[in-house]
C-alpha positions in Angstrom: 93.7 111.5 104.7 96.6 113.9 105.2 96.1 116.6 107.8 96.2 119.8 105.7 95.6 122.7 108.1 97.2 126.1 107.8 100.2 125.1 110.0 100.9 122.2 107.7 100.7 124.5 104.6 103.3 126.8 106.1 105.6 123.9 106.9 105.2 122.6 103.3 106.1 126.0 101.9 109.2 126.1 104.0 110.2 122.6 102.9 109.5 123.4 99.3 111.8 126.5 99.5 114.5 124.3 101.0 114.1 121.8 98.2 114.4 124.6 95.6 117.7 125.6 97.3 119.0 122.1 96.9 118.1 120.5 100.2 117.2 116.9 99.3 116.4 116.0 102.9 113.5 118.5 102.8 112.0 116.6 99.9 112.4 113.3 101.8 110.3 114.9 104.6 107.6 115.8 102.1 107.7 112.3 100.7 107.3 110.8 104.2 104.5 113.1 104.9 102.4 112.4 101.8 103.5 109.0 100.6 100.7 107.0 102.3 98.0 109.4 101.0 99.3 109.4 97.5 99.7 105.6 97.5 96.1 105.2 98.8 94.8 107.3 96.0 96.7 105.5 93.3 95.7 102.1 94.7 92.1 103.0 94.8 92.2 104.3 91.2 94.0 101.3 89.8 93.3 98.5 92.3 96.8 97.1 91.7 99.6 97.3 94.3 102.4 97.2 91.8 100.9 99.9 89.6 100.0 102.0 92.7 103.7 101.8 93.8 104.9 102.8 90.4 102.5 105.7 90.1 103.2 106.9 93.6 107.0 106.9 92.9 106.4 108.7 89.5 104.2 111.4 91.2 107.1 112.2 93.6 109.7 112.1 90.8 107.6 114.5 88.7 107.0 116.8 91.7 110.8 116.9 92.4 111.7 117.7 88.8 109.0 120.4 88.6 109.6 121.9 92.1 111.3 125.0 90.7 108.1 125.9 89.0 106.0 125.5 92.1 104.4 128.8 93.0 105.4 130.3 96.3 102.4 130.3 98.7 100.5 127.6 96.7 99.2 124.5 98.4 101.8 121.7 98.0 99.2 119.0 98.9 96.8 120.1 96.1 99.7 120.3 93.6 101.0 116.9 94.4 97.5 115.3 94.4 96.9 116.9 91.0 100.1 115.2 89.7 99.0 111.9 91.1 95.4 112.1 89.8 96.7 113.0 86.3 99.2 110.1 86.3 96.4 107.7 87.2 94.0 109.1 84.6 96.8 108.8 81.9 97.6 105.3 83.1 93.9 104.3 82.9 93.5 105.8 79.4 96.8 104.2 78.2 95.8 100.8 79.5 92.2 101.2 78.3 90.9 99.4 81.3 88.2 100.2 83.8 89.1 101.2 87.3 88.6 98.4 89.7 87.2 99.3 93.1 87.9 97.1 96.1 84.7 96.5 98.0 86.4 97.2 101.3 86.9 100.8 100.1 83.2 101.3 99.6 82.1 100.9 103.2 81.6 104.7 103.3 78.9 104.3 100.6 77.0 101.7 102.7 75.2 103.7 105.4 73.7 101.0 107.5 75.4 98.9 110.1 75.5 95.1 109.9 74.8 93.0 113.0 78.0 91.1 113.9 76.3 87.8 114.6 73.8 87.9 111.6 75.2 85.7 108.8 72.3 86.6 106.5 73.0 90.3 107.0 76.7 89.8 106.3 76.0 87.9 103.1 73.5 90.6 101.9 76.0 93.4 102.8 78.8 91.7 100.9 76.5 91.2 97.9 75.4 94.9 98.1 79.1 96.0 98.3 79.9 93.9 95.2 77.0 95.5 93.4 78.1 99.0 94.4 81.6 98.2 93.2 80.2 97.0 89.9 78.0 100.1 89.6 81.0 102.4 90.3 83.0 100.5 87.7 80.4 101.3 85.1 80.3 105.0 85.9 82.0 107.2 83.3 85.6 108.0 84.3 84.8 111.7 85.0 82.1 110.8 87.5 84.0 107.9 89.1 87.1 110.1 89.8 85.0 112.8 91.5 83.2 110.2 93.6 86.4 108.6 94.7 88.0 111.9 95.7 84.9 113.1 97.6 83.9 109.8 99.3 87.1 108.0 99.9 89.4 111.0 100.4 86.8 113.3 101.9 88.1 116.2 99.9 86.1 119.4 99.6 84.5 120.5 96.3 87.1 123.3 96.1 90.1 120.9 96.5 88.6 118.5 93.9 88.1 121.5 91.6 91.7 122.5 91.9 93.0 119.0 91.6 91.0 118.2 88.4 91.2 121.8 87.1 87.4 122.1 86.7 84.9 124.5 88.2 83.4 123.5 91.6 80.0 123.6 90.1 81.1 120.9 87.7 82.4 118.9 90.6 79.0 119.1 92.4 77.2 118.3 89.2 79.4 115.2 88.5 79.1 114.1 92.1 75.3 114.4 91.9 75.1 112.5 88.6 77.4 109.8 90.0 75.1 109.4 93.1 72.0 109.4 91.0 73.4 106.7 88.7 74.5 104.6 91.7 71.0 105.0 93.3 69.4 103.9 90.1 71.8 100.9 89.6 71.5 99.8 93.2 67.8 100.5 93.3 67.2 98.3 90.2 69.3 95.5 91.8 67.4 95.7 95.1 64.0 95.7 93.4 64.8 92.5 91.4 
């Protein structure tokens, strides 16, 4: 996740002002700073490297074209992230396919440690990760996106609210519903 403290925000504001004044090098610095984070987001949402590359590039192109409309003092990170999330959501709707989640990205959802030398535990953990992935794939898109932004990107409710342009109460509600559905799905699997 990109460090986004107050000092970084000021630096971003200065860079954005330079870009508005025609300094392309300043935009290159913003790209270098946020490219990995945006790529990570687009990959997790599409589970396809080529698509993630394309959407990452498109997010930066759109940001560059719209930079003149960027409000002075606003948070560049939130603005760019919003562009990337919207591109991913539009892509998913256009392709009419479900988001695939890589089991490796779900380690944060598995709260127990696996013994390194225990083969049975490893097999069980891998199977649980697969079931978690399947359960997340079956979540409605609105719940899935909030879960990814909160768990994988460790974004605050407020940032998710700004990125998705929904109230923070809605973010919390969707996150709780996503967790409850996952508990139910995984619980049913573990009980069988």
